[in-house]
C-alpha positions as CSV (number, residue, x, y, z in Angstrom):
1,M,0.0,0.0,0.0
2,P,2.7,2.6,0.8
3,K,3.9,2.4,-2.8
4,K,0.6,3.6,-4.2
5,T,0.7,6.6,-1.8
6,K,4.2,7.5,-3.0
7,S,3.1,7.2,-6.6
8,K,0.1,9.5,-6.0
9,S,2.4,12.0,-4.3
10,Q,4.8,11.9,-7.2
11,A,2.0,12.3,-9.7
12,K,0.7,15.4,-7.8
13,K,4.2,16.9,-7.8
14,K,4.6,16.3,-11.5
15,F,1.1,17.8,-12.1
16,S,2.1,20.9,-10.0
17,I,5.3,21.4,-11.9
18,L,3.5,21.0,-15.3
19,K,0.9,23.5,-14.1
20,L,3.6,26.0,-13.1
21,I,5.3,25.6,-16.5
22,G,2.0,26.1,-18.3
23,I,1.2,29.3,-16.3
24,G,4.7,30.5,-17.0
25,L,4.2,30.0,-20.7
26,I,0.9,31.7,-20.7
27,V,2.4,34.7,-18.9
28,A,5.3,34.9,-21.3
29,V,3.0,34.7,-24.4
30,A,0.7,37.4,-22.9
31,A,3.7,39.7,-22.1
32,G,5.1,39.2,-25.7
33,A,1.7,39.9,-27.2
34,Y,1.4,43.1,-25.1
35,Y,4.9,44.2,-26.2
36,V,4.0,43.6,-29.9
37,Y,0.7,45.4,-29.5
38,Q,2.5,48.4,-27.9
39,S,5.1,48.5,-30.7
40,F,2.3,49.3,-33.2
41,I,1.3,52.5,-31.3
42,P,3.1,55.6,-32.7
43,V,4.3,58.3,-30.2
44,N,1.6,60.7,-31.3
45,A,-1.3,58.3,-31.2
46,D,-3.2,56.3,-28.5
47,H,-4.1,53.4,-30.7
48,P,-2.2,50.9,-32.9
49,V,-1.5,51.8,-36.5
50,F,-1.0,48.8,-38.8
51,L,1.0,50.4,-41.7
52,I,4.5,49.7,-43.0
53,P,6.6,52.7,-41.8
54,E,8.7,54.9,-44.1
55,N,12.2,54.5,-42.6
56,I,14.4,57.6,-42.4
57,L,18.0,57.1,-41.1
58,I,19.4,60.2,-39.4
59,K,23.0,60.6,-38.1
60,T,24.7,63.4,-36.4
61,G,27.7,65.0,-38.0
62,K,29.9,68.1,-38.3
63,T,30.2,70.5,-41.1
64,A,33.6,71.4,-42.6
65,D,33.7,74.5,-40.4
66,G,33.0,72.6,-37.2
67,H,29.2,73.1,-36.7
68,Y,26.9,70.3,-35.8
69,E,24.3,69.0,-38.2
70,F,22.0,66.1,-38.9
71,G,22.6,64.1,-42.0
72,L,20.9,61.3,-43.9
73,Q,22.2,57.7,-43.8
74,S,21.4,55.6,-46.9
75,S,19.6,52.4,-46.2
76,R,21.4,50.8,-49.2
77,G,24.8,50.5,-47.5
78,G,26.4,53.7,-48.5
79,K,26.5,57.1,-46.7
80,Q,25.0,60.2,-48.2
81,L,27.6,62.8,-47.1
82,S,26.7,66.5,-46.8
83,K,28.3,68.9,-49.1
84,V,30.5,71.6,-47.6
85,G,28.3,74.4,-46.3
86,M,25.2,72.3,-46.4
87,T,23.0,72.1,-43.3
88,S,20.6,69.5,-42.1
89,P,18.5,68.1,-44.9
90,T,14.9,68.9,-45.7
91,L,12.7,65.8,-45.4
92,T,9.5,65.3,-47.2
93,V,6.8,62.7,-46.4
94,S,3.2,62.2,-47.3
95,K,0.3,62.9,-44.9
96,G,-1.1,59.7,-43.4
97,N,2.2,57.8,-43.6
98,L,3.7,56.1,-40.6
99,V,7.3,57.4,-40.3
100,S,10.1,55.8,-38.3
101,F,13.2,57.9,-37.6
102,H,16.3,55.8,-36.8
103,I,18.8,58.2,-35.1
104,I,22.5,57.5,-34.5
105,N,25.1,59.8,-32.9
106,E,28.4,59.3,-34.8
107,I,30.3,62.2,-33.3
108,L,33.3,61.1,-31.1
109,N,33.7,62.4,-27.6
110,T,36.7,64.7,-27.1
111,S,38.6,65.6,-23.9
112,E,36.9,69.1,-24.0
113,E,33.3,67.9,-24.8
114,K,31.2,64.8,-24.4
115,S,29.2,64.1,-27.5
116,L,25.5,64.2,-26.7
117,H,22.7,64.9,-29.1
118,N,19.0,64.4,-29.4
119,F,16.3,64.5,-32.0
120,N,12.9,66.3,-31.6
121,I,9.8,67.2,-33.6
122,D,7.6,68.9,-31.0
123,E,4.4,69.0,-33.0
124,F,4.4,65.1,-33.3
125,N,5.6,64.3,-29.8
126,V,8.9,63.0,-31.2
127,H,11.6,63.3,-28.6
128,S,14.6,61.0,-28.4
129,K,16.8,60.5,-25.3
130,D,20.2,62.2,-25.2
131,L,22.3,60.0,-27.4
132,G,26.0,59.5,-26.5
133,Y,28.7,58.4,-29.0
134,F,27.3,55.6,-31.2
135,D,24.0,55.4,-29.3
136,T,20.9,54.8,-31.4
137,Q,17.2,55.2,-31.0
138,S,14.1,54.6,-33.2
139,I,11.0,56.7,-32.9
140,T,7.8,56.1,-35.0
141,F,5.0,58.7,-35.5
142,L,2.0,59.2,-37.7
143,A,2.2,62.1,-40.1
144,D,-1.3,63.1,-39.5
145,K,-1.1,66.9,-40.3
146,T,0.3,68.8,-43.3
147,G,2.7,71.7,-43.1
148,E,6.3,72.5,-42.4
149,F,7.8,71.4,-39.1
150,T,11.2,72.0,-37.6
151,Y,13.2,69.0,-36.3
152,H,16.0,70.0,-33.9
153,C,18.5,69.1,-31.1
154,N,17.7,70.6,-27.7
155,I,21.4,70.5,-26.8
156,H,22.8,72.2,-29.9
157,P,20.2,74.7,-31.3
158,E,22.1,75.1,-34.5
159,M,21.2,71.5,-35.3
160,K,17.9,71.8,-37.1
161,G,16.2,71.0,-40.3
162,L,12.8,71.0,-42.0
163,L,10.2,68.2,-42.2
164,I,7.5,68.9,-44.9
165,I,4.4,66.8,-44.8
166,K,2.2,67.1,-48.0
């Protein structure tokens, strides 16, 4: 008789362990689903937007005369370098598009100055964190109004450009 009790006890332990594993899997799947759901919500909306985003790769840089600027990075493997005397590029997107900015700070730290930059478009609630050397961040927003909007760095006011939404 004692063997049967031991078998029932082992079966209960096995069932309890399987139950815990099942609950853990359900929690993991629910957390993953919530993360995926949240990733579809642009910074200037309160609901998910299921569109393929227009990707714009932005990098920080310096002009030939030492001023800071934003520049475009090609998504095809090569860099689009600014011309001497050129400032941050004018960007044009269509109204209704989902736009993802991918920002990278490529300016090295020096002994005199730590390289920190950020990227902001106030009208669309686009605000990156302060990015150190080689830090990156992606921000997605819905281009839901037309007009001309300034994008800028709060740390270096000379770093600014124009976003046109048609």
